[in-house]
PDB file of N, CA, C and O in Angstrom:
ATOM      1  N   MET A   1      30.711 -74.202 109.606  1.00  0.00           N
ATOM      2  CA  MET A   1      32.150 -74.897 109.120  1.00  0.00           C
ATOM      3  C   MET A   1      33.119 -74.004 109.871  1.00  0.00           C
ATOM      4  O   MET A   1      32.820 -72.886 110.289  1.00  0.00           O
ATOM      5  N   SER A   2      34.335 -74.600 110.012  1.00  0.00           N
ATOM      6  CA  SER A   2      35.450 -73.906 110.947  1.00  0.00           C
ATOM      7  C   SER A   2      35.943 -72.849 110.339  1.00  0.00           C
ATOM      8  O   SER A   2      35.646 -72.626 109.165  1.00  0.00           O
ATOM      9  N   ALA A   3      36.732 -72.073 111.008  1.00  0.00           N
ATOM     10  CA  ALA A   3      37.567 -70.826 110.542  1.00  0.00           C
ATOM     11  C   ALA A   3      38.404 -71.311 109.634  1.00  0.00           C
ATOM     12  O   ALA A   3      38.577 -70.762 108.545  1.00  0.00           O
ATOM     13  N   HIS A   4      39.087 -72.546 110.058  1.00  0.00           N
ATOM     14  CA  HIS A   4      40.288 -73.308 109.429  1.00  0.00           C
ATOM     15  C   HIS A   4      39.887 -73.303 108.084  1.00  0.00           C
ATOM     16  O   HIS A   4      40.532 -72.682 107.240  1.00  0.00           O
ATOM     17  N   LEU A   5      38.805 -73.987 107.794  1.00  0.00           N
ATOM     18  CA  LEU A   5      38.710 -74.222 106.301  1.00  0.00           C
ATOM     19  C   LEU A   5      38.353 -73.150 105.707  1.00  0.00           C
ATOM     20  O   LEU A   5      38.549 -73.076 104.494  1.00  0.00           O
ATOM     21  N   ARG A   6      37.813 -72.186 106.326  1.00  0.00           N
ATOM     22  CA  ARG A   6      37.585 -70.759 105.310  1.00  0.00           C
ATOM     23  C   ARG A   6      38.614 -70.189 105.190  1.00  0.00           C
ATOM     24  O   ARG A   6      38.619 -69.335 104.303  1.00  0.00           O
ATOM     25  N   ASP A   7      39.772 -70.363 105.904  1.00  0.00           N
ATOM     26  CA  ASP A   7      40.928 -69.726 105.648  1.00  0.00           C
ATOM     27  C   ASP A   7      41.648 -70.205 104.262  1.00  0.00           C
ATOM     28  O   ASP A   7      42.493 -69.455 103.773  1.00  0.00           O
ATOM     29  N   HIS A   8      41.367 -71.298 103.692  1.00  0.00           N
ATOM     30  CA  HIS A   8      41.949 -71.764 102.872  1.00  0.00           C
ATOM     31  C   HIS A   8      41.300 -71.400 101.446  1.00  0.00           C
ATOM     32  O   HIS A   8      40.506 -72.066 100.781  1.00  0.00           O
ATOM     33  N   VAL A   9      41.937 -70.002 101.141  1.00  0.00           N
ATOM     34  CA  VAL A   9      41.488 -69.429  99.876  1.00  0.00           C
ATOM     35  C   VAL A   9      42.634 -69.049  98.908  1.00  0.00           C
ATOM     36  O   VAL A   9      43.734 -68.907  99.443  1.00  0.00           O
ATOM     37  N   PRO A  10      42.566 -68.877  97.683  1.00  0.00           N
ATOM     38  CA  PRO A  10      43.635 -68.522  96.740  1.00  0.00           C
ATOM     39  C   PRO A  10      44.058 -67.299  96.996  1.00  0.00           C
ATOM     40  O   PRO A  10      43.301 -66.417  97.402  1.00  0.00           O
ATOM     41  N   SER A  11      45.310 -67.134  96.782  1.00  0.00           N
ATOM     42  CA  SER A  11      45.904 -66.045  96.752  1.00  0.00           C
ATOM     43  C   SER A  11      46.393 -65.332  95.125  1.00  0.00           C
ATOM     44  O   SER A  11      47.482 -65.650  94.648  1.00  0.00           O
ATOM     45  N   ARG A  12      45.734 -64.651  94.607  1.00  0.00           N
ATOM     46  CA  ARG A  12      45.931 -64.368  93.102  1.00  0.00           C
ATOM     47  C   ARG A  12      47.297 -63.380  93.103  1.00  0.00           C
ATOM     48  O   ARG A  12      47.470 -62.573  94.017  1.00  0.00           O
ATOM     49  N   PRO A  13      48.022 -63.488  92.253  1.00  0.00           N
ATOM     50  CA  PRO A  13      48.084 -64.291  91.065  1.00  0.00           C
ATOM     51  C   PRO A  13      48.701 -65.477  91.067  1.00  0.00           C
ATOM     52  O   PRO A  13      48.877 -66.157  90.057  1.00  0.00           O
ATOM     53  N   THR A  14      49.123 -65.832  92.422  1.00  0.00           N
ATOM     54  CA  THR A  14      50.105 -67.026  92.256  1.00  0.00           C
ATOM     55  C   THR A  14      49.219 -68.590  92.446  1.00  0.00           C
ATOM     56  O   THR A  14      49.623 -69.753  92.408  1.00  0.00           O
ATOM     57  N   TRP A  15      47.935 -68.033  92.647  1.00  0.00           N
ATOM     58  CA  TRP A  15      47.249 -69.530  93.008  1.00  0.00           C
ATOM     59  C   TRP A  15      47.745 -70.385  94.174  1.00  0.00           C
ATOM     60  O   TRP A  15      47.683 -71.609  94.063  1.00  0.00           O
ATOM     61  N   ARG A  16      48.233 -69.823  95.288  1.00  0.00           N
ATOM     62  CA  ARG A  16      48.642 -70.612  96.402  1.00  0.00           C
ATOM     63  C   ARG A  16      47.617 -70.288  97.526  1.00  0.00           C
ATOM     64  O   ARG A  16      47.070 -69.201  97.716  1.00  0.00           O
ATOM     65  N   CYS A  17      47.472 -71.353  98.182  1.00  0.00           N
ATOM     66  CA  CYS A  17      46.467 -71.119  99.284  1.00  0.00           C
ATOM     67  C   CYS A  17      47.313 -70.176 100.499  1.00  0.00           C
ATOM     68  O   CYS A  17      48.464 -70.289 100.920  1.00  0.00           O
ATOM     69  N   ARG A  18      46.335 -69.315 100.816  1.00  0.00           N
ATOM     70  CA  ARG A  18      46.511 -68.153 101.871  1.00  0.00           C
ATOM     71  C   ARG A  18      46.785 -68.595 103.077  1.00  0.00           C
ATOM     72  O   ARG A  18      47.283 -67.768 103.841  1.00  0.00           O
ATOM     73  N   ALA A  19      46.588 -69.763 103.509  1.00  0.00           N
ATOM     74  CA  ALA A  19      46.330 -70.607 104.573  1.00  0.00           C
ATOM     75  C   ALA A  19      47.848 -71.526 104.631  1.00  0.00           C
ATOM     76  O   ALA A  19      48.732 -71.181 105.415  1.00  0.00           O
ATOM     77  N   CYS A  20      47.957 -72.299 104.035  1.00  0.00           N
ATOM     78  CA  CYS A  20      49.141 -73.259 103.751  1.00  0.00           C
ATOM     79  C   CYS A  20      50.001 -73.333 102.734  1.00  0.00           C
ATOM     80  O   CYS A  20      50.776 -74.284 102.629  1.00  0.00           O
ATOM     81  N   GLY A  21      49.959 -72.339 101.871  1.00  0.00           N
ATOM     82  CA  GLY A  21      50.778 -72.161 100.860  1.00  0.00           C
ATOM     83  C   GLY A  21      50.840 -73.108  99.828  1.00  0.00           C
ATOM     84  O   GLY A  21      51.640 -72.952  98.906  1.00  0.00           O
ATOM     85  N   ALA A  22      50.145 -73.996  99.874  1.00  0.00           N
ATOM     86  CA  ALA A  22      50.008 -75.259  98.929  1.00  0.00           C
ATOM     87  C   ALA A  22      49.218 -74.717  97.631  1.00  0.00           C
ATOM     88  O   ALA A  22      48.334 -73.864  97.717  1.00  0.00           O
ATOM     89  N   ALA A  23      49.595 -75.248  96.535  1.00  0.00           N
ATOM     90  CA  ALA A  23      48.982 -75.217  95.238  1.00  0.00           C
ATOM     91  C   ALA A  23      47.270 -75.168  95.520  1.00  0.00           C
ATOM     92  O   ALA A  23      46.635 -76.001  96.167  1.00  0.00           O
ATOM     93  N   TRP A  24      46.770 -74.041  94.895  1.00  0.00           N
ATOM     94  CA  TRP A  24      45.225 -74.231  95.434  1.00  0.00           C
ATOM     95  C   TRP A  24      44.404 -74.652  94.288  1.00  0.00           C
ATOM     96  O   TRP A  24      44.546 -74.041  93.229  1.00  0.00           O
ATOM     97  N   PRO A  25      43.518 -75.670  94.374  1.00  0.00           N
ATOM     98  CA  PRO A  25      42.849 -75.747  95.634  1.00  0.00           C
ATOM     99  C   PRO A  25      43.395 -76.933  96.486  1.00  0.00           C
ATOM    100  O   PRO A  25      43.422 -78.068  96.009  1.00  0.00           O
ATOM    101  N   CYS A  26      43.816 -76.675  97.714  1.00  0.00           N
ATOM    102  CA  CYS A  26      44.641 -77.307  98.501  1.00  0.00           C
ATOM    103  C   CYS A  26      43.578 -78.448  99.154  1.00  0.00           C
ATOM    104  O   CYS A  26      42.367 -78.291  99.001  1.00  0.00           O
ATOM    105  N   SER A  27      44.119 -79.611  99.896  1.00  0.00           N
ATOM    106  CA  SER A  27      42.890 -80.305 100.373  1.00  0.00           C
ATOM    107  C   SER A  27      41.815 -79.883 101.307  1.00  0.00           C
ATOM    108  O   SER A  27      40.677 -80.353 101.292  1.00  0.00           O
ATOM    109  N   PRO A  28      42.284 -78.883 102.195  1.00  0.00           N
ATOM    110  CA  PRO A  28      41.134 -78.389 102.902  1.00  0.00           C
ATOM    111  C   PRO A  28      40.174 -77.647 102.289  1.00  0.00           C
ATOM    112  O   PRO A  28      38.990 -77.566 102.615  1.00  0.00           O
ATOM    113  N   ALA A  29      40.811 -77.030 101.259  1.00  0.00           N
ATOM    114  CA  ALA A  29      39.874 -76.061 100.121  1.00  0.00           C
ATOM    115  C   ALA A  29      38.879 -76.979  99.738  1.00  0.00           C
ATOM    116  O   ALA A  29      37.694 -76.860 100.049  1.00  0.00           O
ATOM    117  N   LYS A  30      39.397 -77.987  98.999  1.00  0.00           N
ATOM    118  CA  LYS A  30      38.735 -78.980  98.430  1.00  0.00           C
ATOM    119  C   LYS A  30      37.362 -79.613  99.496  1.00  0.00           C
ATOM    120  O   LYS A  30      36.206 -79.601  99.073  1.00  0.00           O
ATOM    121  N   LEU A  31      37.615 -79.993 100.504  1.00  0.00           N
ATOM    122  CA  LEU A  31      36.537 -80.312 101.418  1.00  0.00           C
ATOM    123  C   LEU A  31      35.674 -79.225 101.719  1.00  0.00           C
ATOM    124  O   LEU A  31      34.493 -79.472 101.962  1.00  0.00           O
ATOM    125  N   ARG A  32      36.084 -78.087 101.736  1.00  0.00           N
ATOM    126  CA  ARG A  32      35.203 -76.705 102.017  1.00  0.00           C
ATOM    127  C   ARG A  32      34.221 -76.698 100.835  1.00  0.00           C
ATOM    128  O   ARG A  32      32.993 -76.631 100.871  1.00  0.00           O
ATOM    129  N   LEU A  33      35.138 -76.791  99.662  1.00  0.00           N
ATOM    130  CA  LEU A  33      34.163 -76.632  98.222  1.00  0.00           C
ATOM    131  C   LEU A  33      32.841 -77.703  98.320  1.00  0.00           C
ATOM    132  O   LEU A  33      31.651 -77.538  98.055  1.00  0.00           O
ATOM    133  N   LEU A  34      33.598 -78.864  98.819  1.00  0.00           N
ATOM    134  CA  LEU A  34      32.333 -79.926  98.484  1.00  0.00           C
ATOM    135  C   LEU A  34      31.367 -79.835  99.337  1.00  0.00           C
ATOM    136  O   LEU A  34      30.221 -80.112  98.982  1.00  0.00           O
ATOM    137  N   ALA A  35      31.689 -79.375 100.790  1.00  0.00           N
ATOM    138  CA  ALA A  35      30.558 -79.055 101.740  1.00  0.00           C
ATOM    139  C   ALA A  35      29.695 -77.703 101.415  1.00  0.00           C
ATOM    140  O   ALA A  35      28.531 -77.556 101.788  1.00  0.00           O
ATOM    141  N   GLU A  36      30.403 -76.783 100.699  1.00  0.00           N
ATOM    142  CA  GLU A  36      29.336 -75.752 100.399  1.00  0.00           C
ATOM    143  C   GLU A  36      28.489 -75.973  99.309  1.00  0.00           C
ATOM    144  O   GLU A  36      27.433 -75.363  99.140  1.00  0.00           O
ATOM    145  N   HIS A  37      29.159 -77.275  98.188  1.00  0.00           N
ATOM    146  CA  HIS A  37      28.320 -77.308  97.166  1.00  0.00           C
ATOM    147  C   HIS A  37      27.666 -79.085  97.253  1.00  0.00           C
ATOM    148  O   HIS A  37      27.469 -79.842  96.303  1.00  0.00           O
ATOM    149  N   ARG A  38      27.485 -79.302  98.477  1.00  0.00           N
ATOM    150  CA  ARG A  38      27.033 -80.668  98.915  1.00  0.00           C
ATOM    151  C   ARG A  38      25.564 -80.795  98.244  1.00  0.00           C
ATOM    152  O   ARG A  38      24.639 -80.039  98.542  1.00  0.00           O
ATOM    153  N   GLY A  39      25.463 -81.887  97.264  1.00  0.00           N
ATOM    154  CA  GLY A  39      24.314 -81.895  96.468  1.00  0.00           C
ATOM    155  C   GLY A  39      23.879 -81.217  95.137  1.00  0.00           C
ATOM    156  O   GLY A  39      22.764 -81.259  94.617  1.00  0.00           O
ATOM    157  N   ASN A  40      25.070 -80.543  94.670  1.00  0.00           N
ATOM    158  CA  ASN A  40      25.088 -79.759  93.739  1.00  0.00           C
ATOM    159  C   ASN A  40      26.613 -79.817  93.165  1.00  0.00           C
ATOM    160  O   ASN A  40      27.483 -79.046  93.570  1.00  0.00           O
ATOM    161  N   LEU A  41      26.818 -80.723  92.271  1.00  0.00           N
ATOM    162  CA  LEU A  41      27.934 -81.175  91.549  1.00  0.00           C
ATOM    163  C   LEU A  41      28.005 -80.328  90.383  1.00  0.00           C
ATOM    164  O   LEU A  41      29.128 -79.921  90.087  1.00  0.00           O
ATOM    165  N   PRO A  42      27.074 -79.998  89.694  1.00  0.00           N
ATOM    166  CA  PRO A  42      27.179 -79.193  88.449  1.00  0.00           C
ATOM    167  C   PRO A  42      27.244 -77.616  88.760  1.00  0.00           C
ATOM    168  O   PRO A  42      27.623 -76.867  87.860  1.00  0.00           O
ATOM    169  N   GLY A  43      26.854 -77.057  90.112  1.00  0.00           N
ATOM    170  CA  GLY A  43      26.972 -75.856  90.657  1.00  0.00           C
ATOM    171  C   GLY A  43      28.606 -75.876  90.763  1.00  0.00           C
ATOM    172  O   GLY A  43      29.243 -75.009  90.165  1.00  0.00           O
ATOM    173  N   LEU A  44      29.196 -76.765  91.447  1.00  0.00           N
ATOM    174  CA  LEU A  44      30.688 -76.715  91.744  1.00  0.00           C
ATOM    175  C   LEU A  44      31.552 -76.843  90.537  1.00  0.00           C
ATOM    176  O   LEU A  44      32.611 -76.219  90.463  1.00  0.00           O
ATOM    177  N   MET A  45      31.134 -77.633  89.589  1.00  0.00           N
ATOM    178  CA  MET A  45      31.690 -77.687  88.411  1.00  0.00           C
ATOM    179  C   MET A  45      31.791 -76.537  87.409  1.00  0.00           C
ATOM    180  O   MET A  45      32.672 -76.477  86.551  1.00  0.00           O
ATOM    181  N   VAL A  46      30.711 -75.520  87.597  1.00  0.00           N
ATOM    182  CA  VAL A  46      30.707 -74.512  86.904  1.00  0.00           C
ATOM    183  C   VAL A  46      31.601 -73.424  87.605  1.00  0.00           C
ATOM    184  O   VAL A  46      32.312 -72.716  86.891  1.00  0.00           O
ATOM    185  N   TYR A  47      31.599 -73.267  88.902  1.00  0.00           N
ATOM    186  CA  TYR A  47      32.242 -72.666  89.909  1.00  0.00           C
ATOM    187  C   TYR A  47      33.772 -73.100  89.476  1.00  0.00           C
ATOM    188  O   TYR A  47      34.522 -72.144  89.284  1.00  0.00           O
ATOM    189  N   LEU A  48      34.203 -74.104  89.338  1.00  0.00           N
ATOM    190  CA  LEU A  48      35.656 -74.484  89.350  1.00  0.00           C
ATOM    191  C   LEU A  48      36.051 -73.809  88.079  1.00  0.00           C
ATOM    192  O   LEU A  48      37.024 -73.057  88.018  1.00  0.00           O
ATOM    193  N   ALA A  49      35.116 -74.148  86.850  1.00  0.00           N
ATOM    194  CA  ALA A  49      35.472 -73.941  85.805  1.00  0.00           C
ATOM    195  C   ALA A  49      35.889 -72.271  85.527  1.00  0.00           C
ATOM    196  O   ALA A  49      36.864 -71.833  84.916  1.00  0.00           O
ATOM    197  N   ARG A  50      34.970 -71.654  86.092  1.00  0.00           N
ATOM    198  CA  ARG A  50      35.257 -70.090  86.152  1.00  0.00           C
ATOM    199  C   ARG A  50      36.643 -70.009  86.991  1.00  0.00           C
ATOM    200  O   ARG A  50      37.468 -69.364  86.343  1.00  0.00           O
ATOM    201  N   LEU A  51      37.028 -70.352  87.929  1.00  0.00           N
ATOM    202  CA  LEU A  51      38.456 -70.411  88.578  1.00  0.00           C
ATOM    203  C   LEU A  51      39.503 -70.961  87.823  1.00  0.00           C
ATOM    204  O   LEU A  51      40.679 -70.610  87.925  1.00  0.00           O
ATOM    205  N   TYR A  52      39.050 -71.873  87.023  1.00  0.00           N
ATOM    206  CA  TYR A  52      40.215 -72.788  85.882  1.00  0.00           C
ATOM    207  C   TYR A  52      40.642 -71.654  84.779  1.00  0.00           C
ATOM    208  O   TYR A  52      41.749 -71.350  84.335  1.00  0.00           O
ATOM    209  N   GLU A  53      39.377 -71.166  84.522  1.00  0.00           N
ATOM    210  CA  GLU A  53      39.665 -69.760  83.210  1.00  0.00           C
ATOM    211  C   GLU A  53      40.479 -68.634  83.942  1.00  0.00           C
ATOM    212  O   GLU A  53      41.441 -68.132  83.360  1.00  0.00           O
ATOM    213  N   GLU A  54      40.165 -68.271  85.054  1.00  0.00           N
ATOM    214  CA  GLU A  54      40.820 -67.178  85.810  1.00  0.00           C
ATOM    215  C   GLU A  54      42.479 -67.593  85.958  1.00  0.00           C
ATOM    216  O   GLU A  54      43.388 -66.836  85.619  1.00  0.00           O
ATOM    217  N   ALA A  55      42.635 -68.694  86.425  1.00  0.00           N
ATOM    218  CA  ALA A  55      43.917 -68.977  87.039  1.00  0.00           C
ATOM    219  C   ALA A  55      44.564 -69.218  85.504  1.00  0.00           C
ATOM    220  O   ALA A  55      45.692 -68.743  85.375  1.00  0.00           O
ATOM    221  N   GLY A  56      44.073 -69.806  84.473  1.00  0.00           N
ATOM    222  CA  GLY A  56      44.857 -70.065  83.026  1.00  0.00           C
ATOM    223  C   GLY A  56      45.587 -68.837  82.632  1.00  0.00           C
ATOM    224  O   GLY A  56      46.672 -68.849  82.051  1.00  0.00           O
ATOM    225  N   VAL A  57      44.880 -67.691  83.008  1.00  0.00           N
ATOM    226  CA  VAL A  57      45.408 -66.210  82.537  1.00  0.00           C
ATOM    227  C   VAL A  57      46.511 -66.014  83.522  1.00  0.00           C
ATOM    228  O   VAL A  57      47.560 -65.619  83.014  1.00  0.00           O
ATOM    229  N   HIS A  58      46.518 -66.197  84.815  1.00  0.00           N
ATOM    230  CA  HIS A  58      47.718 -65.816  85.746  1.00  0.00           C
ATOM    231  C   HIS A  58      48.827 -66.924  85.570  1.00  0.00           C
ATOM    232  O   HIS A  58      50.013 -66.598  85.600  1.00  0.00           O
ATOM    233  N   LEU A  59      48.453 -68.187  85.392  1.00  0.00           N
ATOM    234  CA  LEU A  59      49.465 -69.267  85.377  1.00  0.00           C
ATOM    235  C   LEU A  59      49.705 -69.748  83.995  1.00  0.00           C
ATOM    236  O   LEU A  59      49.783 -70.951  83.750  1.00  0.00           O
ATOM    237  N   GLY A  60      49.829 -68.788  83.046  1.00  0.00           N
ATOM    238  CA  GLY A  60      49.945 -69.173  81.520  1.00  0.00           C
ATOM    239  C   GLY A  60      51.132 -70.563  81.200  1.00  0.00           C
ATOM    240  O   GLY A  60      51.107 -71.493  80.395  1.00  0.00           O
ATOM    241  N   ASP A  61      51.962 -70.207  82.103  1.00  0.00           N
ATOM    242  CA  ASP A  61      53.495 -71.016  81.859  1.00  0.00           C
ATOM    243  C   ASP A  61      52.960 -72.415  82.257  1.00  0.00           C
ATOM    244  O   ASP A  61      53.708 -73.325  81.898  1.00  0.00           O
ATOM    245  N   ILE A  62      51.623 -72.872  83.041  1.00  0.00           N
ATOM    246  CA  ILE A  62      51.602 -74.047  83.408  1.00  0.00           C
ATOM    247  C   ILE A  62      50.523 -74.560  82.364  1.00  0.00           C
ATOM    248  O   ILE A  62      49.522 -73.907  82.071  1.00  0.00           O
ATOM    249  N   PRO A  63      50.887 -75.994  81.754  1.00  0.00           N
ATOM    250  CA  PRO A  63      50.172 -76.573  80.671  1.00  0.00           C
ATOM    251  C   PRO A  63      48.517 -76.510  81.230  1.00  0.00           C
ATOM    252  O   PRO A  63      48.217 -76.565  82.422  1.00  0.00           O
ATOM    253  N   ALA A  64      47.586 -76.391  80.166  1.00  0.00           N
ATOM    254  CA  ALA A  64      46.401 -76.343  80.577  1.00  0.00           C
ATOM    255  C   ALA A  64      45.882 -77.703  81.145  1.00  0.00           C
ATOM    256  O   ALA A  64      44.974 -77.669  81.977  1.00  0.00           O
ATOM    257  N   THR A  65      46.336 -78.735  80.797  1.00  0.00           N
ATOM    258  CA  THR A  65      46.174 -80.112  80.942  1.00  0.00           C
ATOM    259  C   THR A  65      46.338 -80.283  82.636  1.00  0.00           C
ATOM    260  O   THR A  65      45.521 -80.704  83.455  1.00  0.00           O
ATOM    261  N   SER A  66      47.461 -79.879  82.787  1.00  0.00           N
ATOM    262  CA  SER A  66      47.718 -79.896  84.459  1.00  0.00           C
ATOM    263  C   SER A  66      46.600 -78.749  85.422  1.00  0.00           C
ATOM    264  O   SER A  66      46.193 -79.002  86.556  1.00  0.00           O
ATOM    265  N   LEU A  67      46.331 -77.718  84.775  1.00  0.00           N
ATOM    266  CA  LEU A  67      45.392 -77.088  85.300  1.00  0.00           C
ATOM    267  C   LEU A  67      44.062 -77.405  85.494  1.00  0.00           C
ATOM    268  O   LEU A  67      43.369 -77.087  86.460  1.00  0.00           O
ATOM    269  N   HIS A  68      43.703 -78.125  84.411  1.00  0.00           N
ATOM    270  CA  HIS A  68      42.462 -78.985  84.451  1.00  0.00           C
ATOM    271  C   HIS A  68      42.324 -79.645  85.456  1.00  0.00           C
ATOM    272  O   HIS A  68      41.304 -79.584  86.143  1.00  0.00           O
ATOM    273  N   SER A  69      43.553 -80.561  85.781  1.00  0.00           N
ATOM    274  CA  SER A  69      43.533 -81.698  86.627  1.00  0.00           C
ATOM    275  C   SER A  69      43.459 -81.019  87.950  1.00  0.00           C
ATOM    276  O   SER A  69      42.867 -81.570  88.877  1.00  0.00           O
ATOM    277  N   ARG A  70      44.042 -79.818  88.099  1.00  0.00           N
ATOM    278  CA  ARG A  70      44.157 -79.296  89.510  1.00  0.00           C
ATOM    279  C   ARG A  70      42.784 -78.693  89.791  1.00  0.00           C
ATOM    280  O   ARG A  70      42.317 -78.977  90.894  1.00  0.00           O
ATOM    281  N   PHE A  71      41.976 -77.833  88.914  1.00  0.00           N
ATOM    282  CA  PHE A  71      40.862 -77.233  89.465  1.00  0.00           C
ATOM    283  C   PHE A  71      39.707 -78.133  89.150  1.00  0.00           C
ATOM    284  O   PHE A  71      38.633 -78.009  89.738  1.00  0.00           O
ATOM    285  N   ILE A  72      39.889 -78.918  88.352  1.00  0.00           N
ATOM    286  CA  ILE A  72      38.328 -79.445  87.714  1.00  0.00           C
ATOM    287  C   ILE A  72      38.667 -81.234  87.974  1.00  0.00           C
ATOM    288  O   ILE A  72      37.847 -81.900  88.607  1.00  0.00           O
ATOM    289  N   GLY A  73      39.619 -81.714  87.555  1.00  0.00           N
ATOM    290  CA  GLY A  73      39.755 -83.257  87.514  1.00  0.00           C
ATOM    291  C   GLY A  73      39.362 -83.669  89.087  1.00  0.00           C
ATOM    292  O   GLY A  73      38.429 -84.472  89.100  1.00  0.00           O
ATOM    293  N   TRP A  74      39.735 -83.397  90.093  1.00  0.00           N
ATOM    294  CA  TRP A  74      39.570 -83.759  91.390  1.00  0.00           C
ATOM    295  C   TRP A  74      38.046 -83.709  91.555  1.00  0.00           C
ATOM    296  O   TRP A  74      37.727 -84.694  92.221  1.00  0.00           O
ATOM    297  N   ALA A  75      37.110 -83.073  91.273  1.00  0.00           N
ATOM    298  CA  ALA A  75      35.958 -82.834  91.526  1.00  0.00           C
ATOM    299  C   ALA A  75      35.107 -83.675  90.438  1.00  0.00           C
ATOM    300  O   ALA A  75      34.046 -84.128  90.867  1.00  0.00           O
ATOM    301  N   ARG A  76      35.378 -83.903  89.296  1.00  0.00           N
ATOM    302  CA  ARG A  76      34.754 -84.801  88.298  1.00  0.00           C
ATOM    303  C   ARG A  76      35.188 -86.176  89.025  1.00  0.00           C
ATOM    304  O   ARG A  76      34.343 -87.042  88.799  1.00  0.00           O
ATOM    305  N   ALA A  77      36.146 -86.590  89.750  1.00  0.00           N
ATOM    306  CA  ALA A  77      36.502 -87.765  90.210  1.00  0.00           C
ATOM    307  C   ALA A  77      35.415 -88.296  91.261  1.00  0.00           C
ATOM    308  O   ALA A  77      35.261 -89.467  91.606  1.00  0.00           O
ATOM    309  N   ILE A  78      34.676 -87.143  91.704  1.00  0.00           N
ATOM    310  CA  ILE A  78      33.863 -87.396  92.769  1.00  0.00           C
ATOM    311  C   ILE A  78      32.462 -87.966  92.613  1.00  0.00           C
ATOM    312  O   ILE A  78      31.739 -88.609  93.374  1.00  0.00           O
ATOM    313  N   ALA A  79      32.306 -87.459  91.217  1.00  0.00           N
ATOM    314  CA  ALA A  79      31.013 -87.629  90.650  1.00  0.00           C
ATOM    315  C   ALA A  79      30.141 -89.030  90.956  1.00  0.00           C
ATOM    316  O   ALA A  79      29.044 -89.122  91.507  1.00  0.00           O
ATOM    317  N   PRO A  80      30.976 -90.062  90.428  1.00  0.00           N
ATOM    318  CA  PRO A  80      30.352 -91.234  90.681  1.00  0.00           C
ATOM    319  C   PRO A  80      29.909 -91.648  92.223  1.00  0.00           C
ATOM    320  O   PRO A  80      29.009 -92.414  92.568  1.00  0.00           O
ATOM    321  N   ILE A  81      30.847 -90.882  93.048  1.00  0.00           N
ATOM    322  CA  ILE A  81      30.515 -91.282  94.664  1.00  0.00           C
ATOM    323  C   ILE A  81      29.173 -90.644  94.888  1.00  0.00           C
ATOM    324  O   ILE A  81      28.386 -91.235  95.627  1.00  0.00           O
ATOM    325  N   GLU A  82      28.818 -89.496  94.328  1.00  0.00           N
ATOM    326  CA  GLU A  82      27.862 -88.539  94.769  1.00  0.00           C
ATOM    327  C   GLU A  82      26.684 -89.402  94.251  1.00  0.00           C
ATOM    328  O   GLU A  82      25.673 -89.747  94.862  1.00  0.00           O
ATOM    329  N   GLY A  83      27.087 -89.687  92.881  1.00  0.00           N
ATOM    330  CA  GLY A  83      25.657 -90.455  92.247  1.00  0.00           C
ATOM    331  C   GLY A  83      24.553 -89.638  91.928  1.00  0.00           C
ATOM    332  O   GLY A  83      24.542 -88.509  92.419  1.00  0.00           O
ATOM    333  N   PRO A  84      23.696 -89.963  91.257  1.00  0.00           N
ATOM    334  CA  PRO A  84      22.640 -89.292  90.698  1.00  0.00           C
ATOM    335  C   PRO A  84      21.509 -88.882  91.620  1.00  0.00           C
ATOM    336  O   PRO A  84      21.140 -89.685  92.477  1.00  0.00           O
ATOM    337  N   ARG A  85      20.899 -87.630  91.504  1.00  0.00           N
ATOM    338  CA  ARG A  85      19.832 -87.419  92.579  1.00  0.00           C
ATOM    339  C   ARG A  85      18.837 -87.606  91.853  1.00  0.00           C
ATOM    340  O   ARG A  85      18.644 -87.378  90.659  1.00  0.00           O
ATOM    341  N   SER A  86      17.947 -88.218  92.976  1.00  0.00           N
ATOM    342  CA  SER A  86      16.479 -88.837  92.703  1.00  0.00           C
ATOM    343  C   SER A  86      15.475 -87.372  92.740  1.00  0.00           C
ATOM    344  O   SER A  86      15.597 -86.499  93.600  1.00  0.00           O
ATOM    345  N   PRO A  87      14.572 -87.343  91.713  1.00  0.00           N
ATOM    346  CA  PRO A  87      13.577 -86.281  91.455  1.00  0.00           C
ATOM    347  C   PRO A  87      13.223 -85.810  92.768  1.00  0.00           C
ATOM    348  O   PRO A  87      12.987 -86.651  93.636  1.00  0.00           O
ATOM    349  N   GLY A  88      13.148 -84.479  93.055  1.00  0.00           N
ATOM    350  CA  GLY A  88      12.566 -84.011  94.000  1.00  0.00           C
ATOM    351  C   GLY A  88      13.477 -83.758  95.262  1.00  0.00           C
ATOM    352  O   GLY A  88      13.125 -83.240  96.322  1.00  0.00           O
ATOM    353  N   SER A  89      14.648 -84.207  94.943  1.00  0.00           N
ATOM    354  CA  SER A  89      15.545 -84.303  96.217  1.00  0.00           C
ATOM    355  C   SER A  89      16.150 -83.207  96.232  1.00  0.00           C
ATOM    356  O   SER A  89      16.954 -82.957  97.130  1.00  0.00           O
TER     357      SER A  89
END
């Protein structure tokens, strides 16, 4: 993985990307997360849920539905693309 993608991490408590300043997870961060959790969508969802809860504490003025879309919704949208895993894979 390129250093460029690894640089896209959240800055707490603002939850902005340290590399590009966009709301985190930014597009490069999403690509990195997908690559790191390839074939393990449940693991990615658990990780994102933990971050969603943490961000909710820091970003209490943002509606929970907006934070859910930002942190979890994008990953749920790829679930049909990844599809079910066959036994033993």
